[in-house]
C-alpha positions as CSV (number, residue, x, y, z in Angstrom):
1,X,-0.1,0.1,-0.1
2,X,2.8,2.4,0.9
3,X,4.4,1.9,-2.3
4,X,1.2,2.8,-4.4
5,X,0.7,6.0,-2.6
6,X,4.0,7.5,-2.5
7,X,5.1,6.3,-6.3
8,X,6.4,9.2,-8.3
9,X,4.0,10.3,-10.9
10,X,5.7,10.4,-14.6
11,X,6.2,13.5,-16.0
12,X,3.7,14.9,-18.5
13,X,4.4,14.9,-22.1
14,X,2.5,16.6,-24.7
15,X,1.4,14.7,-27.5
16,X,3.2,15.6,-30.6
17,X,1.6,16.9,-33.7
18,X,2.7,19.0,-36.7
19,X,1.2,22.2,-37.5
20,X,-1.5,21.9,-40.5
21,X,0.1,22.3,-43.8
22,X,-1.7,25.5,-44.7
23,X,-0.3,27.3,-41.4
24,X,3.2,26.2,-42.7
25,X,2.6,27.8,-46.1
26,X,1.1,30.8,-44.6
27,X,4.4,31.2,-42.3
28,X,6.9,30.5,-45.1
29,X,5.0,33.2,-47.5
30,X,5.5,35.8,-44.4
31,X,9.3,34.9,-44.1
32,X,9.9,35.4,-47.5
33,X,7.8,38.8,-47.5
34,X,9.3,40.2,-44.4
35,X,13.2,39.0,-45.3
36,X,14.2,41.8,-47.3
37,X,13.0,44.5,-44.6
38,X,14.8,42.3,-41.7
39,X,18.0,42.4,-43.8
40,X,17.6,45.9,-44.2
41,X,16.8,46.6,-40.6
42,X,19.6,44.4,-39.4
43,X,22.2,46.0,-42.1
44,X,21.0,49.9,-41.7
45,X,20.0,49.9,-38.0
46,X,22.1,53.2,-37.5
47,X,19.9,54.9,-40.3
48,X,16.9,53.7,-38.5
49,X,18.0,55.2,-35.3
50,X,18.8,58.5,-37.0
51,X,15.6,58.5,-38.5
52,X,13.7,57.8,-35.3
53,X,15.8,60.6,-33.4
54,X,14.9,62.9,-36.3
55,X,11.4,62.1,-36.2
56,X,11.5,62.7,-32.4
57,X,13.0,66.1,-32.7
58,X,10.4,67.1,-35.4
59,X,7.9,66.0,-32.6
60,X,9.4,68.2,-30.1
61,X,9.5,71.2,-32.5
62,X,5.8,70.8,-33.5
63,X,5.0,70.7,-30.0
64,X,6.9,73.6,-28.8
65,X,5.3,75.7,-31.8
66,X,2.0,75.1,-31.0
67,X,2.4,75.9,-27.3
68,X,4.0,79.1,-28.5
69,X,1.0,79.8,-30.7
70,X,-1.4,79.1,-27.8
71,X,0.7,81.3,-25.7
72,X,0.6,84.3,-28.2
73,X,-3.3,83.7,-28.7
74,X,-3.8,83.8,-25.0
75,X,-1.7,87.0,-24.6
76,X,-3.5,88.8,-27.5
77,X,-6.8,87.9,-26.2
78,X,-6.0,89.1,-22.5
79,X,-4.7,92.4,-24.2
80,X,-7.8,92.7,-26.4
81,X,-10.0,95.5,-25.2
82,X,-13.4,94.3,-23.7
83,X,-15.8,94.6,-26.4
84,X,-19.5,93.5,-26.2
85,X,-21.0,91.7,-28.8
86,X,-22.8,93.9,-31.3
87,X,-26.4,92.6,-32.1
88,X,-29.1,94.3,-33.6
89,X,-32.2,94.8,-31.5
90,X,-34.2,93.4,-34.2
91,X,-32.1,90.3,-34.6
92,X,-32.3,89.7,-31.2
93,X,-35.8,90.1,-30.9
94,X,-36.8,87.6,-34.0
95,X,-34.4,84.9,-32.5
96,X,-36.5,85.3,-29.1
97,X,-39.6,84.9,-30.9
98,X,-38.3,81.9,-32.7
99,X,-37.2,80.8,-29.3
100,X,-40.0,81.5,-27.7
101,X,-42.1,79.6,-30.3
102,X,-40.2,76.4,-29.5
103,X,-40.8,76.9,-26.0
104,X,-44.6,77.4,-26.4
105,X,-44.7,74.0,-27.9
106,X,-42.9,72.4,-24.8
107,X,-39.6,72.1,-26.4
108,X,-37.4,73.9,-23.8
109,X,-34.3,72.1,-24.6
110,X,-34.4,73.0,-28.2
111,X,-35.4,76.5,-27.6
112,X,-32.3,77.2,-25.1
113,X,-30.2,75.2,-27.4
114,X,-31.1,77.7,-30.0
115,X,-30.1,80.7,-27.6
116,X,-26.7,79.1,-27.2
117,X,-26.2,78.5,-30.7
118,X,-27.1,82.3,-31.5
119,X,-25.2,83.6,-28.8
120,X,-22.0,81.8,-30.2
121,X,-22.8,83.4,-33.6
122,X,-23.1,86.9,-31.9
123,X,-19.5,86.5,-30.3
124,X,-18.2,85.1,-33.5
125,X,-19.5,88.3,-35.6
126,X,-18.2,90.6,-33.1
127,X,-14.8,88.9,-32.6
128,X,-14.1,86.1,-35.2
129,X,-10.3,85.9,-33.5
130,X,-11.9,84.7,-30.2
131,X,-13.3,81.4,-32.0
132,X,-11.5,78.4,-33.9
133,X,-13.9,75.8,-35.0
134,X,-12.9,73.8,-32.2
135,X,-14.1,76.1,-29.8
136,X,-16.3,74.7,-27.0
137,X,-19.1,76.5,-25.1
138,X,-17.0,76.4,-22.0
139,X,-13.8,77.5,-23.8
140,X,-15.8,80.7,-25.0
141,X,-17.3,81.4,-21.4
142,X,-14.0,81.8,-20.3
143,X,-12.7,84.3,-22.8
144,X,-11.0,87.4,-20.8
145,X,-12.2,89.8,-23.4
146,X,-15.9,89.0,-23.1
147,X,-17.9,91.6,-20.6
148,X,-18.6,90.0,-17.3
149,X,-22.4,90.6,-18.0
150,X,-22.2,88.6,-21.3
151,X,-20.1,86.0,-19.7
152,X,-22.5,85.5,-16.9
153,X,-25.4,85.2,-19.3
154,X,-23.3,82.8,-21.6
155,X,-22.3,80.8,-18.9
156,X,-25.8,80.1,-17.6
157,X,-27.1,79.3,-21.0
158,X,-24.6,76.9,-21.5
159,X,-25.0,75.3,-18.4
160,X,-28.7,74.8,-19.1
161,X,-27.8,73.1,-22.3
162,X,-25.2,71.2,-21.0
163,X,-27.9,69.9,-18.3
164,X,-30.1,68.9,-21.1
165,X,-27.7,67.2,-23.3
166,X,-25.1,65.4,-21.1
167,X,-27.2,64.8,-17.9
168,X,-30.4,63.7,-20.0
169,X,-32.5,66.0,-17.8
170,X,-35.2,67.5,-20.1
171,X,-35.5,71.5,-19.2
172,X,-38.7,72.7,-17.7
173,X,-40.3,76.2,-18.2
174,X,-38.2,77.6,-15.1
175,X,-35.0,76.8,-17.0
176,X,-36.0,78.2,-20.1
177,X,-37.3,81.5,-18.5
178,X,-33.8,81.6,-16.9
179,X,-31.9,80.9,-20.2
180,X,-34.2,83.4,-21.9
181,X,-33.6,85.9,-19.3
182,X,-29.9,85.7,-19.5
183,X,-29.9,85.7,-23.4
184,X,-31.5,89.0,-23.1
185,X,-29.1,90.6,-20.7
186,X,-26.2,88.9,-23.3
187,X,-27.8,90.4,-26.5
188,X,-29.4,93.7,-25.4
189,X,-26.8,94.7,-23.0
190,X,-24.9,96.9,-25.5
191,X,-28.4,98.4,-26.5
192,X,-29.8,99.2,-23.3
193,X,-27.2,101.7,-22.4
194,X,-23.9,99.7,-22.3
195,X,-24.6,97.9,-19.0
């Protein structure tokens, strides 16, 4: 009994099998296809190293150039005079009528989104150098040259739209009235005596 319990187990030997012929053919084809590249890399590794170093230097220069341009743009925006968006009373009232029509149908999300879109267009018309095609509403709300009253109104409208789009919370009539009042302050501030 003692001999059976403590007898060593023979080591596992996996069954030997040959890979299928189609796999061997594919591997041969890849070996023949990539052999010249392997020989070139092996023989000219110093050229590959020089190329990689050149690419790294070009990448660093591009990153430096991009950061320099952003710094210049930020300086120019900070030095730019504060300019209120110029919106004609007729255009502002026409937009409010369009947005009011959407709100009257209970489409508060669309009405507030329309106010945001038009606010961005007003800023772009007044100062096209402030915006780029990739500018987000949050970035626009942080523009230093934007008057404080316009910034506050724009940020409030942006917040309502973000809540609607990203928090998936449908806007109610109170949200609409808050955004509409903010847009009126944003659009008509220069026309109402420069407030």
